[in-house]
C-alpha positions as CSV (number, residue, x, y, z in Angstrom):
1,M,-11.3,102.7,-68.1
2,R,-10.7,104.8,-71.2
3,I,-11.6,108.0,-69.3
4,L,-8.9,107.3,-66.7
5,V,-6.3,106.7,-69.5
6,V,-7.2,110.0,-71.2
7,W,-7.0,111.7,-67.8
8,L,-3.5,110.3,-67.2
9,I,-2.5,111.3,-70.8
10,N,-3.6,114.8,-70.1
11,T,-1.7,114.8,-66.8
12,V,1.5,113.8,-68.6
13,A,0.9,116.5,-71.2
14,L,0.6,119.1,-68.4
15,L,3.7,117.8,-66.7
16,A,5.6,118.2,-70.0
17,L,4.7,121.9,-70.3
18,P,7.2,123.3,-67.8
19,Y,10.0,121.7,-69.7
20,L,9.0,123.4,-72.9
21,M,7.9,126.7,-71.5
22,T,9.7,128.2,-68.5
23,S,6.8,130.6,-67.7
24,I,4.5,127.6,-66.8
25,R,5.1,125.9,-63.5
26,I,3.5,122.8,-61.9
27,S,4.4,121.9,-58.4
28,G,4.0,118.1,-58.8
29,F,2.2,115.1,-60.1
30,W,-0.9,115.5,-57.8
31,T,-1.2,119.1,-58.9
32,A,-1.1,118.1,-62.5
33,L,-3.7,115.4,-61.9
34,I,-6.1,117.9,-60.3
35,A,-5.3,120.6,-63.0
36,A,-6.0,118.0,-65.8
37,L,-9.3,117.1,-64.1
38,V,-10.4,120.8,-63.7
39,L,-9.3,121.6,-67.2
40,G,-11.4,118.7,-68.6
41,L,-14.4,119.8,-66.6
42,V,-14.0,123.5,-67.7
43,N,-13.6,122.4,-71.3
44,A,-16.7,120.2,-71.1
45,L,-18.9,122.7,-69.3
46,I,-17.8,126.3,-70.0
47,R,-16.1,126.0,-73.4
48,P,-19.2,125.1,-75.4
49,I,-21.1,128.2,-74.0
50,L,-18.2,130.5,-74.8
51,V,-17.8,129.1,-78.3
52,L,-21.5,129.6,-78.9
53,L,-21.5,133.2,-77.5
54,T,-18.4,134.2,-79.6
55,L,-19.5,132.4,-82.8
56,P,-19.7,135.6,-84.9
57,V,-16.2,136.6,-83.9
58,T,-14.9,133.1,-84.5
59,V,-16.4,133.1,-88.0
60,L,-15.1,136.5,-88.7
61,T,-11.5,135.5,-87.7
62,L,-11.9,132.1,-89.6
63,G,-11.6,130.1,-86.3
64,I,-8.5,131.7,-84.9
65,F,-10.5,133.2,-81.9
66,I,-10.8,129.6,-80.6
67,L,-7.2,129.9,-79.6
68,V,-8.1,132.9,-77.5
69,I,-10.9,130.9,-75.8
70,N,-8.6,128.0,-75.1
71,G,-6.0,130.3,-73.7
72,L,-8.6,132.0,-71.5
73,L,-9.8,128.7,-70.1
74,F,-6.2,127.5,-69.6
75,W,-5.4,130.7,-67.7
76,L,-8.6,130.4,-65.7
77,V,-7.7,126.9,-64.5
78,S,-4.2,128.1,-63.5
79,K,-6.0,130.7,-61.3
80,M,-8.2,128.0,-59.7
81,V,-5.6,125.3,-59.0
82,D,-2.9,126.0,-56.4
83,G,0.5,124.9,-57.6
84,F,-0.3,125.4,-61.3
85,Y,1.1,128.8,-62.4
86,V,0.9,130.5,-65.8
87,S,2.7,133.8,-66.0
88,G,0.3,135.6,-68.4
89,F,-2.4,135.4,-71.0
90,A,0.0,135.1,-74.0
91,T,1.7,132.3,-72.2
92,A,-1.7,130.7,-71.6
93,I,-2.5,130.7,-75.3
94,G,0.9,129.1,-76.1
95,G,0.5,126.6,-73.2
96,A,-3.0,125.6,-74.3
97,L,-1.7,125.1,-77.8
98,L,1.2,123.0,-76.7
99,Y,-1.0,121.1,-74.3
100,S,-3.4,120.3,-77.1
101,I,-0.6,119.1,-79.4
102,I,1.1,116.9,-76.7
103,S,-2.2,115.5,-75.6
104,W,-3.3,114.7,-79.1
105,A,0.0,113.1,-80.0
106,L,0.0,110.9,-76.9
107,S,-3.6,109.9,-77.4
108,T,-2.9,109.0,-81.0
109,L,0.0,106.8,-79.9
110,L,-1.6,105.1,-76.9
111,L,-5.3,104.9,-77.8
112,R,-5.7,103.1,-81.0
113,N,-9.1,101.7,-81.9
């Protein structure tokens, strides 16, 4: 049940992004639902491999390179899901950062243990 709630929280966070950044567009709720699912799968499967492969660069930049990885994966998902549009890589980095902040805030408010 908790996984479904987190999925819906991430969907709401994705739906909020076009209101905050005009260069991100989502065609509707179902598109956001699918994009949140794909984003979760990409973050669970591909992100750990990328973080491990880029560990020297991440250490050298004191962790800031993680923002680039998050933006890359956010942009990748926008290319995979029809109806989810991100205008460029810089927008993807900003969108991934905002998405993380909104998702964290909603999870903190709604999922108290």
